[in-house]
Structure formats: structure tokens, C-alpha cells
C-alpha positions in Angstrom: 0.0 0.0 0.0 1.4 3.4 -0.8 2.4 5.7 2.0 0.1 8.6 1.0 -2.9 6.1 1.0 -2.0 5.0 4.5 -1.8 8.6 5.7 -5.2 9.3 4.1 -6.7 6.3 5.8 -5.2 7.4 9.2 -6.6 10.9 8.8 -10.1 9.5 7.9 -10.0 7.2 10.9 -8.9 10.1 13.1 -11.7 12.3 11.8 -14.4 9.6 12.4 -13.1 9.0 15.9 -13.2 12.7 16.6 -16.8 12.9 15.5 -17.8 10.0 17.7 -16.0 11.5 20.7 -17.8 14.8 20.0 -21.2 13.1 19.9 -20.5 11.3 23.2 -19.4 14.6 24.8 -22.6 16.3 23.7 -24.7 13.4 24.8 -23.2 13.7 28.2 -24.2 17.3 28.4 -27.8 16.5 27.3 -28.0 13.7 29.9 -26.7 16.0 32.7 -29.0 19.0 31.8 -32.2 17.0 31.3 -31.7 14.5 34.2 -32.0 11.4 32.0 -29.8 8.4 31.4 -27.5 7.6 28.4 -29.6 4.4 27.9 -32.7 6.5 27.5 -31.0 8.7 25.0 -29.7 5.8 22.9 -33.0 3.8 23.1 -31.9 1.1 25.6 -29.0 -0.6 27.1 -28.2 -2.7 24.0 -27.9 0.3 21.8 -25.8 2.1 24.5 -23.4 -0.9 24.6 -23.3 -1.1 20.8 -22.4 2.6 20.7 -19.5 2.0 23.2 -18.3 -0.9 20.9 -18.5 1.6 18.0 -16.3 4.1 19.9 -13.7 1.4 20.9 -13.7 -0.1 17.4 -13.1 3.4 15.9 -10.2 4.0 18.4 -8.7 0.6 17.5 -8.9 1.5 13.8 -7.1 4.8 14.5 -4.4 2.9 16.4 -3.9 0.3 13.7 -3.9 2.8 10.8 -1.4 4.9 12.8 0.9 1.9 13.2 0.6 1.3 9.5 1.7 4.9 8.7 4.8 4.7 10.9 5.7 1.1 10.0 8.7 0.7 7.7 8.3 -1.5 4.6 
């Protein structure tokens, strides 16, 4: 894989991770201000856990794509 393609992949993963973290941050404000729970916002515990999995999978993709960028061929 070409180096510039690895860099683009890393930047896309970083952007997606940033968006997901921003959504979690805003959800925390909403939950705090309206006195509700994150499970109520996401529609149940299952969807809350799936969103946590989404966050961690995005983080793992960032780490793996970052390793690919700095790995020597």
C-alpha cells in the first residue's frame, strides 16, 4: 500500500473518531442537563453498549492505521 494512501486512511479514521467522541461529549451534556440516562437517549442498554463498541472499534482503527503509517516497509 502506498504511503500517502496510509496517511489518508489514518486521517479519515482520526476524523471519524473525533466525530464519535464529540457526539459522546454532547450526549453527556444532554443527559446532565435533562436529568435522564444515556440508555434512555440511545434507546436502551443494548444500543448504548453497541455505541460503546463503536467508539472502541473506531479507536482501534485509529491505532492500527497509525501503526501502518509509521511502519517501515
